[in-house]
C-alpha positions, 0 to 999 in steps of 0.5 A: 498467528491470526494476522498471517493466517490465510483464509482465502485462496489468494495471498491475502492475509490481514498482515499482508493487507497492511504490507500491501497498503505500505506498497500502495503508498510507495507506488503512488507517492514515492514512484508516481510523485517523486519519480523514483523507480520501484527497484530504487525504492526497494519495493516489489515489481508487482502488486501481487508480490507485495502481499508476500510475507517473510519471516521477519514481517511482524505486526510491529514491523509491518505497521512501522513500515506502513506508518513510515510510508504514509509519513513519506507520502505526506512529505512528498505532497506537502508543497503540491496542489490537488491539480498539480500533475505528477509524472512518475506513473506509467499512465502518464501525467496525472493530477494529484487529486486523481492519485489521492482518489485512486489510493482512497479507493484502493485502501477502501477496497482492502479495508473491506477485505480486511473486515471479511478476514477479521470476521473469519478469524473471530468466528474460528 
């Protein structure tokens, strides 16, 4: 399946990028905003581990997990203002505005990675 195909030396695959995007949502909104530890959330301890695909990961299941994480992120921040501080990140208190910009940069970077992988899949 092309979504699982590894085209670079790292663990990066198209499906792995979407799985990692769900991890990013959970780290920044469940961990940093709600202050739940990763073990309680049920996510990997490190970003690198979030790219690892298991047999049960399908396009549909990973997409659903990302959609659920995104919905939970919106719910977690619905009552907050951009200048409100969140306290669950190891860096210490951060304004929600900073968190949004960081997540945006992270997802933009990975969108670029996905575009390169997509081009490689289509060219093959």
